[in-house]
C-alpha positions as CSV (number, residue, x, y, z in Angstrom):
1,M,-9.9,63.7,58.4
2,S,-9.1,67.3,59.2
3,D,-5.4,68.0,60.0
4,A,-6.8,70.6,62.4
5,R,-8.0,67.9,64.8
6,L,-4.7,66.2,64.9
7,E,-3.0,69.5,65.5
8,Q,-5.5,70.3,68.3
9,A,-4.8,66.8,69.8
10,R,-1.0,67.5,69.5
11,Q,-1.3,70.8,71.4
12,H,-3.3,69.1,74.2
13,Y,-0.7,66.3,74.4
14,E,2.3,68.8,74.6
15,A,0.4,70.7,77.4
16,G,-0.1,67.5,79.4
17,R,-3.9,67.5,78.8
18,F,-3.9,63.8,77.8
19,E,-7.6,63.1,78.3
20,Q,-8.5,66.0,76.1
21,A,-6.1,64.7,73.4
22,R,-7.5,61.2,73.8
23,A,-11.1,62.3,73.3
24,I,-10.2,64.0,70.0
25,L,-8.2,61.1,68.7
26,Q,-10.9,58.6,69.8
27,R,-13.5,60.4,67.6
28,V,-11.0,60.3,64.6
29,L,-10.3,56.6,65.0
30,Q,-14.0,55.7,65.3
31,S,-14.4,56.8,61.6
32,S,-10.9,55.8,60.4
33,P,-9.6,52.9,62.7
34,T,-6.2,52.6,61.0
35,H,-5.4,56.2,60.4
36,A,-1.6,56.3,60.9
37,G,-1.4,59.8,62.5
38,A,-4.4,59.3,64.8
39,A,-3.2,55.8,65.8
40,N,0.3,57.1,66.5
41,G,-1.0,59.9,68.6
42,M,-3.5,57.7,70.5
43,A,-0.6,55.3,71.4
44,M,1.5,58.1,72.6
45,V,-1.3,59.5,74.7
46,L,-2.2,56.1,76.2
47,A,1.5,55.4,77.0
48,R,1.6,58.7,79.0
49,L,-1.5,57.6,80.8
50,G,0.2,54.3,81.7
51,Q,-2.2,52.3,79.6
52,F,0.4,50.4,77.6
53,E,-1.6,47.4,76.5
54,Q,-4.2,49.7,74.9
55,A,-1.4,51.8,73.4
56,V,0.1,48.7,71.8
57,F,-3.3,47.6,70.5
58,F,-3.8,50.9,68.6
59,V,-0.4,51.1,67.1
60,R,-0.2,47.4,66.2
61,R,-3.4,47.7,64.3
62,A,-2.1,50.7,62.4
63,V,1.2,48.9,61.7
64,A,-0.7,46.0,60.2
65,A,-2.3,48.5,57.7
66,H,0.9,50.6,57.2
67,P,3.8,48.2,57.6
68,L,6.4,50.5,56.1
69,D,5.5,53.5,58.3
70,A,8.7,54.1,60.4
71,S,6.9,56.5,62.7
72,L,4.5,53.9,63.8
73,L,7.2,51.4,64.3
74,L,9.1,54.0,66.4
75,T,6.1,54.5,68.7
76,L,5.5,50.8,69.0
77,G,9.1,50.2,69.8
78,N,9.3,52.9,72.4
79,T,6.0,51.7,74.0
80,L,7.3,48.2,74.2
81,G,10.4,49.5,75.9
82,M,8.2,51.3,78.5
83,M,6.5,48.0,79.2
84,G,9.8,46.3,79.9
85,K,9.7,44.3,76.7
86,A,13.2,45.5,75.7
87,E,14.1,42.6,73.3
88,E,10.9,43.2,71.2
89,S,11.5,46.9,71.5
90,A,15.0,46.6,70.0
91,Q,13.7,44.4,67.2
92,T,10.9,46.8,66.3
93,L,13.2,49.8,66.3
94,R,15.8,48.0,64.1
95,R,12.9,47.5,61.6
96,A,12.1,51.2,61.8
97,L,15.7,52.0,60.9
98,E,15.8,49.5,58.0
99,I,12.8,51.4,56.5
100,D,14.2,54.9,57.3
101,P,17.9,54.9,58.2
102,A,17.7,58.6,58.8
103,R,15.6,58.2,61.9
104,D,18.0,59.2,64.7
105,D,15.1,59.2,67.2
106,A,14.8,55.4,66.5
107,R,18.5,55.1,67.3
108,I,18.0,56.8,70.6
109,G,15.1,54.4,71.3
110,L,17.3,51.5,70.3
111,A,20.1,52.6,72.6
112,T,17.5,52.9,75.4
113,A,16.3,49.3,74.8
114,L,19.9,48.0,74.7
115,R,20.5,49.7,78.0
116,Q,17.5,47.9,79.4
117,L,19.0,44.6,78.2
118,D,22.3,45.5,79.9
119,R,24.0,45.6,76.5
120,F,25.9,48.7,77.3
121,P,28.8,48.5,74.8
122,E,26.3,48.3,72.0
123,A,24.3,51.3,73.3
124,E,27.5,53.2,73.7
125,A,28.5,52.6,70.1
126,I,25.1,54.0,68.9
127,L,25.3,57.0,71.1
128,R,28.9,57.8,70.2
129,D,27.9,57.9,66.6
130,L,24.9,60.2,67.4
131,A,27.1,62.5,69.5
132,A,29.6,62.8,66.7
133,R,26.9,63.7,64.2
134,H,24.9,65.9,66.6
135,P,27.6,67.7,68.8
136,G,26.0,69.6,71.6
137,D,22.7,67.6,71.6
138,A,21.8,67.5,75.3
139,A,19.5,64.5,75.1
140,V,22.2,62.4,73.4
141,A,24.9,63.6,75.8
142,S,22.7,62.8,78.9
143,L,22.0,59.3,77.6
144,L,25.6,58.6,76.7
145,S,26.7,59.9,80.1
146,A,24.2,57.6,81.8
147,T,25.5,54.7,79.7
148,L,29.1,55.3,80.7
149,W,28.1,55.5,84.3
150,S,26.2,52.1,84.0
151,M,29.5,50.7,82.5
152,A,31.4,51.7,85.7
153,R,33.2,54.5,83.8
154,V,32.1,57.3,86.1
155,E,34.9,59.6,85.5
156,E,34.2,59.6,81.8
157,S,30.4,60.0,82.6
158,V,31.1,63.1,84.8
159,D,33.5,64.7,82.3
160,L,31.0,64.2,79.4
161,A,28.1,65.6,81.4
162,R,30.1,68.5,82.6
163,A,31.2,69.4,79.0
164,A,27.7,69.0,77.7
165,L,26.2,71.2,80.5
166,A,28.7,73.9,79.6
167,L,27.1,74.0,76.2
168,S,23.5,73.6,77.5
169,P,23.7,75.3,80.9
170,G,19.9,75.4,81.3
171,N,19.3,71.7,80.8
172,A,18.0,70.2,84.0
173,E,18.4,66.6,82.8
174,L,22.1,67.1,82.2
175,A,22.5,68.9,85.5
176,S,20.7,66.0,87.3
177,M,23.0,63.4,85.5
178,L,26.1,65.3,86.6
179,A,25.0,65.8,90.2
180,N,24.1,62.2,90.6
181,A,27.3,60.8,88.9
182,L,29.4,62.9,91.2
183,N,28.3,60.8,94.1
184,Y,30.3,58.0,92.5
185,D,33.3,59.9,91.4
186,P,36.4,59.4,93.5
187,R,37.8,62.7,92.3
188,A,34.8,64.8,93.5
189,T,34.8,66.8,96.7
190,P,31.8,67.5,98.9
191,E,32.0,71.1,97.9
192,E,31.8,70.6,94.2
193,T,29.1,67.9,94.5
194,F,27.0,70.2,96.6
195,E,27.3,73.0,94.1
196,A,26.2,70.6,91.3
197,H,23.1,69.6,93.2
198,R,22.3,73.3,94.0
199,R,22.7,74.1,90.3
200,F,20.2,71.3,89.4
201,G,17.8,72.6,92.1
202,A,17.9,76.1,90.6
203,L,16.9,74.7,87.2
204,L,13.8,73.0,88.5
205,P,11.3,75.9,88.8
206,A,8.0,75.5,90.5
207,A,6.1,75.8,87.2
208,A,2.3,75.8,87.4
209,A,2.3,75.5,91.1
210,P,-1.0,74.1,92.4
211,T,-3.6,76.0,94.4
212,V,-2.5,77.0,97.8
213,W,-2.9,74.3,100.6
214,K,-6.1,74.9,102.6
215,G,-5.5,72.8,105.7
216,T,-5.4,73.9,109.4
217,K,-2.2,74.8,111.3
218,D,-2.9,72.6,114.2
219,P,0.4,71.3,115.7
220,D,-1.1,68.3,117.4
221,R,-3.8,67.0,115.1
222,P,-3.5,63.7,113.1
223,L,-1.4,64.4,110.0
224,R,-2.0,63.3,106.4
225,V,1.4,62.1,105.1
226,G,2.1,61.4,101.5
227,L,4.9,59.1,100.3
228,I,6.0,59.6,96.7
229,S,8.2,56.6,95.6
230,H,9.3,54.9,92.4
231,D,10.4,52.0,94.5
232,L,7.3,50.4,95.9
233,R,8.2,47.2,94.1
234,R,11.0,44.7,93.9
235,H,13.7,47.2,94.7
236,S,16.2,47.6,97.5
237,C,14.3,50.6,99.0
238,A,11.2,48.4,99.5
239,F,13.1,46.6,102.3
240,F,13.4,49.9,104.2
241,L,9.9,51.3,103.5
242,E,8.0,48.2,104.7
243,P,8.9,48.7,108.4
244,L,7.3,52.2,108.2
245,L,4.2,51.0,106.6
246,R,3.8,48.2,109.2
247,N,4.6,50.3,112.3
248,L,3.4,53.9,111.8
249,D,0.3,54.7,113.8
250,P,-2.4,55.6,111.2
251,N,-4.1,57.6,114.0
252,D,-1.1,59.8,114.2
253,L,0.4,59.7,110.7
254,A,-2.2,58.6,108.1
255,L,0.0,57.5,105.2
256,T,-0.9,57.7,101.5
257,C,1.5,56.0,99.0
258,Y,1.9,57.5,95.6
259,S,3.5,54.8,93.5
260,T,5.2,56.4,90.5
261,S,6.5,53.2,88.9
262,D,4.5,51.4,86.1
263,K,6.1,48.1,87.2
264,E,4.1,46.2,89.8
265,D,5.0,42.8,91.3
266,D,4.5,40.7,94.4
267,I,6.3,43.3,96.6
268,T,3.9,46.0,95.3
269,A,1.0,43.8,96.3
270,R,2.3,43.3,99.7
271,L,3.1,46.9,100.4
272,R,-0.3,47.9,98.9
273,S,-2.0,45.5,101.3
274,I,-0.5,47.2,104.4
275,A,-0.7,50.9,103.2
276,P,-3.6,52.8,104.7
277,A,-4.1,54.5,101.3
278,W,-2.6,53.8,97.8
279,R,-2.5,56.0,94.7
280,P,-1.1,54.6,91.4
281,A,0.6,57.6,90.0
282,A,2.9,56.5,87.1
283,S,0.6,57.9,84.4
284,L,0.3,61.3,86.1
285,A,2.5,64.2,84.9
286,D,4.1,66.3,87.6
287,A,1.4,69.0,87.5
288,A,-1.4,66.4,87.6
289,L,0.2,64.5,90.5
290,A,0.8,67.7,92.5
291,D,-2.9,68.5,92.0
292,R,-3.9,65.1,93.2
293,I,-1.7,65.4,96.3
294,L,-3.3,68.8,97.0
295,A,-6.8,67.3,96.5
296,D,-5.8,64.6,99.1
297,S,-5.1,67.4,101.6
298,I,-1.6,66.1,102.3
299,D,0.1,67.9,105.2
300,V,3.6,66.4,104.9
301,L,4.9,65.0,101.6
302,I,7.9,62.7,101.6
303,E,9.9,61.6,98.5
304,T,12.4,58.7,98.5
305,G,14.2,59.0,95.2
306,G,16.3,62.2,95.2
307,L,18.0,62.5,91.8
308,T,17.8,58.8,90.9
309,Q,16.2,57.6,87.6
310,G,12.4,58.0,87.7
311,H,12.5,60.7,90.3
312,R,9.5,63.1,90.7
313,L,11.2,66.1,92.1
314,G,9.1,68.2,89.6
315,V,6.2,67.4,91.9
316,M,8.1,68.6,95.0
317,A,9.1,71.8,93.2
318,R,5.4,72.7,92.9
319,R,5.0,72.5,96.8
320,P,1.6,70.7,97.0
321,A,2.2,70.2,100.7
322,P,3.4,72.8,103.3
323,V,6.0,70.4,104.8
324,Q,8.2,68.4,102.3
325,V,10.9,65.9,103.2
326,T,13.4,63.6,101.4
327,F,15.0,60.5,102.8
328,L,16.3,57.0,102.2
329,G,16.9,56.4,98.4
330,Y,19.5,59.1,97.6
331,P,22.7,59.8,99.5
332,N,22.8,63.6,99.0
333,T,20.9,66.8,99.0
334,T,18.3,67.2,96.3
335,G,19.4,70.9,95.8
336,L,15.8,71.8,95.9
337,G,14.7,74.7,98.1
338,A,11.1,73.4,98.1
339,I,12.2,70.5,100.2
340,G,12.6,71.6,103.8
341,A,14.1,68.5,105.5
342,R,16.3,65.5,104.8
343,L,16.4,62.5,107.2
344,V,19.9,61.3,108.1
345,D,21.8,60.2,111.2
346,S,24.9,61.4,113.1
347,H,27.1,58.8,111.6
348,T,26.2,59.5,107.9
349,D,26.1,63.2,108.4
350,P,28.2,64.3,111.5
351,P,28.5,68.0,112.5
352,G,29.5,70.1,109.6
353,A,27.6,68.0,107.0
354,D,24.8,70.6,107.2
355,A,26.9,73.0,105.0
356,F,26.4,70.6,102.1
357,A,22.6,70.3,102.2
358,V,20.0,72.7,100.9
359,E,17.5,71.0,103.3
360,R,17.6,71.0,107.1
361,L,19.3,67.8,108.2
362,V,17.2,65.9,110.7
363,R,19.1,63.1,112.5
364,L,17.1,59.9,113.2
365,D,19.8,58.5,115.6
366,P,21.0,55.9,116.0
367,C,20.3,55.0,112.4
368,F,18.5,56.8,109.5
369,L,17.0,53.6,108.2
370,C,15.3,50.4,109.2
371,Y,15.8,47.1,107.4
372,A,13.2,44.3,106.9
373,P,15.2,41.2,105.7
374,P,13.6,39.1,103.0
375,G,11.3,36.5,104.5
376,D,12.7,33.8,102.2
377,A,16.3,34.4,103.1
378,P,18.1,31.0,103.3
379,Q,19.9,29.8,106.4
380,V,23.5,31.1,107.0
381,S,25.8,28.7,105.2
382,P,29.1,27.3,106.9
383,G,31.0,29.3,104.3
384,P,33.8,28.3,101.9
385,A,35.2,24.9,102.3
386,E,38.1,24.3,104.6
387,G,41.3,25.0,102.7
388,A,39.6,27.1,100.0
389,P,41.4,30.3,99.0
390,I,40.4,33.3,101.0
391,A,37.6,35.0,99.1
392,F,37.0,38.7,99.4
393,G,33.9,40.0,97.6
394,S,31.6,42.8,96.7
395,F,28.0,42.3,95.4
396,N,27.5,46.1,95.0
397,A,26.5,47.6,91.6
398,A,29.4,47.7,89.2
399,T,28.7,51.5,88.9
400,K,30.4,51.9,92.2
401,I,33.7,50.5,91.0
402,N,36.5,53.0,90.0
403,A,40.2,52.9,89.4
404,P,41.4,53.9,92.9
405,L,39.0,51.3,94.3
406,I,40.4,48.6,92.1
407,E,43.9,49.6,93.3
408,L,42.8,49.5,96.9
409,W,41.3,46.0,96.5
410,A,44.5,44.9,94.8
411,R,46.5,45.9,97.8
412,V,44.2,43.8,100.0
413,L,44.7,40.8,97.8
414,D,48.5,41.4,97.8
415,A,48.4,41.4,101.6
416,V,46.7,37.9,101.5
417,P,48.7,35.7,99.0
418,G,46.5,33.3,97.1
419,S,43.3,35.1,97.9
420,V,40.6,35.9,95.3
421,L,38.0,38.6,94.6
422,V,34.4,37.7,93.9
423,L,32.3,40.4,92.2
424,K,28.6,40.0,91.4
425,A,26.5,42.5,89.4
426,F,23.8,42.7,86.8
427,N,26.3,44.2,84.4
428,F,28.2,40.9,84.2
429,R,25.4,39.3,82.1
430,D,27.0,40.9,79.1
431,P,30.3,39.1,77.9
432,A,31.6,42.4,76.6
433,M,31.1,44.0,80.0
434,R,32.8,41.1,81.7
435,D,35.8,41.4,79.3
436,A,36.0,45.1,79.9
437,M,36.0,44.7,83.7
438,L,38.6,41.9,83.5
439,A,40.8,44.2,81.5
440,R,40.4,47.1,84.1
441,F,41.2,44.8,87.0
442,T,44.2,43.4,85.2
443,S,45.5,47.0,84.6
444,G,44.8,47.7,88.3
445,G,46.9,44.8,89.5
446,I,44.4,41.9,89.9
447,G,45.0,39.2,87.3
448,P,42.1,37.2,85.8
449,E,43.1,34.1,87.8
450,R,42.3,35.9,91.1
451,L,39.0,37.4,89.9
452,R,35.5,35.8,89.8
453,L,32.7,37.7,88.0
454,L,29.2,36.5,88.7
455,P,26.0,37.4,86.8
456,P,22.9,38.3,88.7
457,A,20.9,35.5,90.4
458,G,17.4,34.5,89.4
459,S,15.9,35.0,92.8
460,I,16.6,36.6,96.2
461,P,17.3,33.3,98.0
462,E,19.8,32.3,95.2
463,H,21.4,35.7,95.4
464,L,21.7,35.6,99.2
465,G,23.1,32.1,98.9
466,F,26.1,33.4,96.9
467,Y,27.4,35.1,100.1
468,G,28.3,31.7,101.3
469,R,31.3,31.9,98.9
470,L,32.8,34.8,100.7
471,H,35.0,35.1,103.8
472,V,35.1,38.9,104.0
473,A,33.0,41.5,102.1
474,L,34.8,44.7,100.9
475,D,32.6,47.8,100.8
476,T,32.9,50.2,97.8
477,F,34.2,53.7,97.9
478,P,33.2,56.6,97.7
479,Y,29.7,55.3,97.3
480,H,29.1,52.7,100.1
481,G,26.8,49.8,99.9
482,T,23.5,49.8,101.9
483,T,21.4,46.8,101.0
484,T,24.4,44.7,100.0
485,T,26.1,45.5,103.3
486,L,23.1,44.4,105.2
487,E,22.7,41.3,103.1
488,A,26.3,40.3,103.8
489,L,25.8,40.7,107.5
490,L,22.5,38.8,107.3
491,M,24.3,35.9,105.7
492,G,27.2,35.9,108.3
493,V,29.8,37.7,106.2
494,P,31.6,40.6,107.9
495,V,32.1,43.9,105.9
496,V,35.1,46.2,106.0
497,T,34.4,49.8,105.0
498,L,36.4,53.0,104.4
499,A,34.9,56.2,106.0
500,G,34.8,59.4,103.9
501,R,33.4,62.9,104.1
502,S,30.0,62.5,102.4
503,H,26.9,60.7,103.3
504,A,27.4,58.2,100.4
505,S,30.8,57.3,101.9
506,R,29.6,57.0,105.5
507,V,26.5,54.7,105.3
508,G,28.8,51.8,106.1
509,V,30.0,53.7,109.2
510,S,26.4,53.9,110.4
511,L,25.5,50.3,109.7
512,L,28.6,48.7,111.2
513,T,28.6,51.1,114.2
514,N,25.0,50.1,115.0
515,M,26.1,46.5,114.7
516,G,28.8,46.9,117.3
517,L,31.4,46.5,114.5
518,G,33.0,49.9,114.6
519,D,36.4,48.2,114.5
520,L,35.8,47.3,110.9
521,V,35.5,50.9,109.9
522,A,38.9,52.2,108.3
523,R,39.8,55.8,108.5
524,D,42.3,55.7,105.5
525,A,43.4,53.2,102.8
526,V,46.3,51.9,104.8
527,E,43.9,50.9,107.7
528,F,41.4,49.4,105.2
529,V,44.1,47.0,103.9
530,R,45.2,46.2,107.4
531,L,41.7,45.5,108.7
532,A,40.6,43.5,105.7
533,S,43.7,41.3,105.5
534,G,43.9,40.8,109.3
535,L,40.3,39.7,109.5
536,A,40.8,37.3,106.6
537,R,43.6,35.6,108.5
538,D,41.6,35.5,111.8
539,G,39.8,32.1,111.2
540,E,38.4,32.0,114.7
541,R,36.8,35.4,114.5
542,L,35.4,34.6,111.1
543,R,33.8,31.4,112.4
544,Q,32.4,33.4,115.4
545,L,31.0,36.1,113.1
546,R,29.5,33.6,110.7
547,G,27.3,32.3,113.5
548,S,26.5,35.6,115.3
549,L,26.0,38.3,112.7
550,R,22.5,37.4,111.7
551,P,21.1,37.4,115.3
552,T,23.1,40.5,116.1
553,L,21.7,42.3,113.1
554,M,18.1,41.3,114.0
555,A,18.5,42.6,117.5
556,S,20.1,45.8,116.5
557,P,18.4,49.2,115.9
558,I,18.7,48.5,112.2
559,C,15.9,46.0,112.4
560,D,13.8,47.4,115.2
561,G,10.7,48.6,113.1
562,A,8.6,49.8,116.1
563,A,11.4,52.0,117.6
564,Y,12.3,53.3,114.1
565,A,8.7,54.2,113.2
566,A,8.4,56.1,116.6
567,R,11.6,58.1,115.9
568,F,10.4,58.7,112.4
569,A,7.0,59.9,113.6
570,R,8.5,62.2,116.2
571,A,10.8,63.8,113.5
572,I,7.8,64.4,111.2
573,R,5.7,65.8,114.0
574,D,8.6,68.1,115.0
575,L,8.9,69.4,111.4
576,W,5.1,70.0,111.3
577,R,5.1,71.9,114.6
578,R,8.1,74.0,113.5
579,W,6.1,74.9,110.4
580,C,3.0,75.7,112.4
581,A,5.0,78.0,114.6
582,G,6.7,79.7,111.7
């Protein structure tokens, strides 16, 4: 086989011309089915196209013929990881390293698989070794920073990302990691967090912008609205997207969903069944997806991920639609000038917050979101048994835990002798993570006898049932809970929150105020301790709230899908008219 054909396929692959690369490799494999280089290339191309099963077929066949080829094992391991088969991915990549211990790319793949398995300490050890041997490697630094963040060590994550970015100032991935992590860092000010987001936005150029939009500037015609989301699946954001899909008038806003996740489940099927139009887009590179959106003649393009993992801001940077909006899944500006508006409310972003957003802030008062509770939620339980210790708790992601928060929660427990703290997070599947968290809380003043660490539940009803163990839920800070706060309220558990200056630290303000529970919003740490401890000692109010919170939530603006969709549609229409008049 000619090396020239492999080189040609490689050039197509690196340019994002995956179908052209596939055609060349297909011809090679027809004459030489187990050719290692062609099979490897074909698997990589098919993985980029989202055709993982076919990718695995080609590379497994080649591995059978070349069992000692570390490159083939690397591709197989990475592809299995993309399919969510993390355990098999890790085993395959370990085999690659046994054959060729010098393959640091296999170590990066192994660390990624271990992260998928929530085995963060193991991933950290591998990445620390790589960082020591490759100082200044931006990819290693970014992955290590993300790992530290996942281990609830956000301060270390931020410091590492900041130092690595100083060495690689043009690296958009590092800039994104730093900006996102700052949302969780109790040391960060709104000013420095905004500057980090703006820096990221400046590093995301509108490369290869699609052809200019050719629609009509009619302010009142029906609009074609595109929704780009990585979360049209079993993800917390799906609980807030479903009310829109069910209640938007398709004769006013005709919605097309661009699902950018390669994971599909029962939630995906339900959302697809109610969406006017659906486009699987996980396999499309940014340029190709932007071209597809342009071909669909989208007037208003909305993204839901911000700088979270799996975001497609590279599509938004290409401006495939004349009006572009961000909302819901990210608690800050994107820093991207190509996005014209961000949907918030007056509680999350009061006057003055506009100074910390690149986008125009559009306030969907009274609340920026709408919640559709799970249909299989269990009934509200009576709560802990009579005489049981007062149980405070938080089921937020462990990434939201930090040293000042631990100290604040310790003060709450000190104010209620004999009380305990119940924490539940996916991180606690790993014994090493549980031990590390116990050590941190012990250092922060909460002994192991007063701490309960619970692993994730197997189902939503089981997860919601755990709220029956709590008397009072404590919100995190500076990054508030959203879904977890609403779950607690749905299950009859009141939440106490501490208001801050950023959107991330004011979501609880919006949710509790819209529930008529503004008296559970603390303005400082002293008041937080007073409110939480006082509520815990007020047995009568706890009993009253246990029975009334669910109906109050269901009757509140937070769960009024029709009213929310009407506000949302007005906001989108106003943005469109503003653009038409510009």
